[in-house]
C-alpha positions in Angstrom: 28.7 -28.3 -8.9 28.9 -25.7 -6.1 26.8 -26.6 -3.1 25.4 -24.4 -0.4 24.5 -25.0 3.3 22.7 -23.0 5.9 23.1 -22.7 9.6 19.6 -21.4 10.4 16.2 -20.7 8.9 15.0 -17.1 9.3 12.3 -15.0 7.7 13.3 -12.5 5.1 11.1 -9.8 6.7 13.6 -9.9 9.6 16.3 -9.0 7.2 14.3 -6.0 6.2 13.8 -5.0 9.8 17.4 -5.4 10.8 18.6 -3.5 7.7 16.2 -0.7 8.4 17.5 -0.6 12.0 21.1 -0.1 10.7 19.9 2.6 8.3 18.3 4.5 11.2 21.6 4.7 12.9 23.7 5.6 9.8 21.4 7.8 7.7 19.4 10.5 9.4 17.4 11.1 6.2 15.8 7.7 6.4 12.2 7.7 7.7 9.8 4.8 8.0 6.1 4.6 7.6 3.8 1.7 8.4 0.2 0.8 7.9 -0.6 -0.7 11.2 1.7 -3.8 10.8 4.8 -2.7 12.6 5.4 -6.1 14.2 4.7 -8.1 11.1 7.2 -5.9 9.1 9.8 -6.0 12.0 9.9 -2.3 12.2 9.7 -2.1 16.0 13.4 -1.4 16.6 13.4 1.6 14.2 10.3 2.9 15.8 11.8 2.6 19.3 15.1 4.1 18.3 13.8 6.9 16.2 10.2 7.8 17.2 10.6 11.2 15.5 11.3 9.5 12.2 8.6 6.8 12.4 5.1 7.4 11.2 2.3 5.0 12.1 -0.3 5.8 9.5 -2.9 3.1 10.4 -4.9 1.1 8.0 -4.7 3.9 5.4 -2.3 2.7 2.8 -3.2 5.2 0.1 -2.5 8.0 2.6 0.8 6.4 3.5 1.9 6.5 -0.1 1.0 10.1 -0.5 2.8 11.1 2.7 5.9 9.2 1.7 5.9 10.9 -1.7 5.7 14.3 0.0 8.5 13.5 2.4 10.9 13.1 -0.5 10.5 16.7 -1.4 12.3 17.7 1.7 15.2 15.3 1.1 13.9 12.4 3.2 14.2 8.8 2.1 10.9 7.1 3.1 10.6 3.4 3.6 6.9 2.3 3.6 6.0 -1.1 5.1 2.9 -3.3 4.9 1.9 -6.6 3.3 2.6 -7.0 -0.4 -1.1 -7.1 -1.4 -1.7 -3.8 0.4 1.6 -2.3 -0.8 0.7 -2.7 -4.4 -2.8 -3.8 -5.4 -4.6 -1.6 -2.9 -2.7 1.5 -3.7 -1.7 1.1 -7.3 -3.2 4.4 -8.4 -1.4 6.3 -5.7 1.9 4.7 -6.5 1.5 5.4 -10.2 0.5 9.0 -9.8 2.4 10.2 -6.7 5.6 8.1 -6.9 6.3 6.6 -10.3 5.1 9.5 -12.5 7.2 12.1 -10.6 10.0 9.6 -9.9 9.9 10.1 -6.2 12.6 8.5 -4.1 10.3 6.2 -2.1 11.2 2.6 -1.1 8.0 0.5 -1.1 8.8 -2.4 1.2 6.4 -5.4 1.1 6.3 -8.5 3.2 4.0 -11.6 3.1 4.2 -11.9 -0.6 3.1 -15.0 -2.6 1.5 -18.2 -1.4 4.1 -18.6 1.4 2.0 -16.1 3.4 0.1 -19.3 4.2 -3.0 -19.6 6.1 -4.4 -16.1 5.6 -5.5 -17.3 2.1 -6.0 -16.0 -1.4 -7.1 -12.5 -0.5 -3.7 -11.8 1.0 -1.5 -13.9 -1.2 -0.8 -11.5 -4.0 0.8 -13.2 -7.0 0.5 -10.3 -9.4 2.6 -7.7 -7.6 5.9 -8.1 -9.6 4.0 -7.6 -12.8 2.1 -4.6 -11.5 5.3 -2.9 -10.3 7.7 -3.7 -13.1 5.3 -2.1 -15.6 5.6 1.3 -14.0 8.1 3.4 -15.8 11.2 4.0 -13.7 10.3 1.5 -10.9 13.0 -0.8 -9.7 11.8 -4.2 -8.6 13.8 -6.4 -6.1 12.8 -9.8 -4.8 15.3 -11.2 -2.3 16.0 -14.8 -1.4 17.1 -15.0 2.2 17.7 -12.9 5.4 21.3 -11.8 4.5 20.4 -10.7 1.0 17.3 -8.9 2.2 19.2 -7.0 4.9 21.9 -6.0 2.4 19.3 -4.9 -0.2 17.5 -2.8 2.4 20.7 -1.0 3.2 21.7 -0.6 -0.4 18.5 0.9 -1.7 18.8 3.9 0.6 21.6 5.1 -1.6 19.8 4.1 -4.9 18.0 7.1 -6.4 14.5 6.6 -7.5 11.4 4.5 -6.5 12.1 0.9 -5.5 9.7 -2.0 -4.8 11.4 -4.4 -2.3 9.6 -7.7 -2.0 10.2 -10.3 0.8 8.3 -12.9 2.8 6.8 -14.3 6.0 8.1 -17.8 6.4 11.4 -18.9 7.9 13.7 -20.0 5.0 17.3 -21.1 4.7 19.8 -18.3 5.2 22.7 -19.2 2.9 24.1 -16.1 1.2 27.2 -14.3 2.4 26.6 -12.3 5.6 29.0 -9.6 4.4 27.8 -9.4 0.8 27.7 -6.3 -1.3 24.3 -5.9 -2.9 24.3 -4.3 -6.3 21.0 -3.4 -7.8 20.5 -4.9 -11.3 23.3 -7.5 -11.0 22.4 -11.1 -11.1 24.5 -13.8 -9.3 25.8 -17.1 -10.7 25.5 -19.3 -7.6 26.7 -22.4 -9.4 28.1 -22.7 -13.0 26.8 -25.4 -15.3 26.6 -26.4 -19.0 23.3 -28.3 -19.7 20.5 -26.1 -18.4 20.1 -22.6 -16.8 17.9 -22.4 -13.8 17.1 -18.7 -13.2 15.3 -18.1 -9.9 14.2 -15.3 -7.6 13.1 -15.0 -4.0 12.1 -18.1 -2.1 12.6 -20.2 -5.2 16.4 -19.7 -5.2 17.0 -22.2 -2.5 14.6 -24.6 -4.1 16.7 -24.2 -7.3 19.8 -25.1 -5.5 18.1 -28.2 -4.1 16.9 -29.1 -7.5 20.5 -28.9 -8.8 21.5 -31.6 -6.5 18.9 -34.0 -7.8 19.7 -33.1 -11.4 23.4 -33.7 -10.7 22.5 -37.2 -9.6 20.9 -37.6 -13.1 24.1 -36.5 -14.7 22.7 -33.1 -15.6 24.9 -30.0 -15.1 22.9 -27.0 -14.0 23.8 -23.3 -13.9 22.0 -21.7 -11.0 21.4 -17.9 -11.3 19.9 -15.7 -8.5 18.0 -12.8 -10.1 17.2 -10.6 -7.1 16.6 -7.6 -9.3 13.8 -8.3 -11.7 13.8 -4.7 -13.1 16.3 -3.7 -14.3 17.0 -7.3 -15.4 20.6 -8.4 -15.8 20.0 -9.2 -19.5 23.7 -9.7 -20.2 23.9 -12.5 -17.7 20.7 -14.1 -18.9 21.8 -14.1 -22.5 25.3 -15.4 -21.7 23.9 -18.3 -19.7 21.3 -19.2 -22.3 24.0 -19.2 -25.0 26.1 -21.6 -22.9 23.4 -24.1 -21.9 20.7 -23.8 -24.6 17.9 -24.3 -22.2 16.3 -22.2 -19.5 14.0 -22.7 -16.5 12.6 -19.6 -14.8 11.4 -20.0 -11.1 9.3 -17.6 -9.1 6.6 -17.4 -6.4 4.4 -15.4 -8.7 2.1 -15.7 -11.6 3.9 -16.8 -14.8 2.1 -13.9 -16.5 4.0 -10.7 -15.8 6.8 -12.0 -13.6 10.5 -12.8 -13.9 9.8 -15.6 -16.5 8.2 -13.2 -18.9 11.1 -10.7 -18.6 13.5 -13.5 -19.3 11.5 -14.8 -22.3 11.2 -11.2 -23.7 15.0 -10.9 -23.4 15.7 -14.2 -25.1 13.1 -13.6 -27.9 14.9 -10.4 -28.7 18.5 -11.5 -28.4 18.9 -15.3 -28.3 15.7 -17.5 -28.7 16.0 -20.4 -26.3 13.6 -23.2 -25.1 12.2 -22.1 -21.7 10.0 -23.7 -19.0 8.2 -21.7 -16.3 8.0 -22.7 -12.7 5.4 -20.3 -11.3 1.7 -20.2 -10.5 -0.5 -20.8 -13.6 -2.9 -17.8 -13.7 -4.6 -18.7 -10.4 -5.2 -17.4 -7.0 -3.9 -19.2 -3.9 -5.8 -20.6 -1.0 -5.4 -21.2 2.7 -2.7 -23.8 3.8 0.8 -24.0 5.2 3.6 -22.6 3.1 4.9 -26.1 2.4 1.5 -27.4 1.4 0.9 -24.5 -1.0 4.4 -24.6 -2.6 3.8 -28.3 -3.3 0.3 -27.8 -4.6 1.2 -25.0 -7.0 4.5 -26.6 -8.2 6.9 -24.1 -6.5 9.5 -26.4 -5.1 12.6 -28.4 -6.0 10.6 -31.4 -7.4 8.8 -29.1 -9.8 12.1 -27.5 -10.9 13.6 -30.9 -11.6 10.6 -31.8 -13.8 10.7 -28.5 -15.6 14.5 -29.0 -16.3 13.8 -32.4 -17.8 11.0 -31.0 -20.0 13.2 -28.2 -21.4 16.1 -30.6 -22.0 13.8 -32.8 -24.0 12.8 -29.7 -26.1 16.5 -28.8 -26.5 17.3 -32.1 -28.0 
């Protein structure tokens, strides 16, 4: 079993901010728009370095989406920034009509996703955004797991043609992936090979999956850990190959089990290789106010929940 360590905990939104800062220096076509949350999205450095390419729209998210769509016509590459709830649910009509329908090259960058937003509570803790965005034709959906991966993804999507939804978070989490990684849209990563059960995770649940693998190893269970940072297009080939090898799958995400990564995996398996699957996700519910750790525990989004799900699916496999 391959193990991972980390030297620091840092929020993934800082990875976005630092990636955007580098893009500002290397690509003059990159522009940034924010809906009154510059500090929260870590967009300050871009704003300070390139004030002529930064647009503070204020609390007018629908307007921000429309402006971003228009900027693409002149060859600009707009990165919009606000909380995930405001990036998707509040402006879904504008995204559908102005960006997705006409396949505009806008990068919709969303922080404070899921219950790990914490104390701000259910109104801000969107758990439906992946489903909303992946159902839009032509929309690419990315959900990164740590600072390094978020920074690499931010830089990579500037060269990726078409609309992208990039989802990241607020809390400080282990930073464990390669600092010099190459981010390839649509390509899942096998973090640790195994033969008994496939644990396929995205976002903040990737580290929890790695922690679960240690506990399962102590039970004599060999786990294959896969990081799916791109939910759409899904790396179906990797999912199918892993399911064929292990015969049991656990999907893990900080999102509703309806419409998220787990459903994309189950659709793929149903079409190509039916396999027992358990879902680690929220169960068709809203969140509530609390610390990220408290909420991840209450809603079953941690290593202990993944271990339990792995044991359940192994029992079904037998």
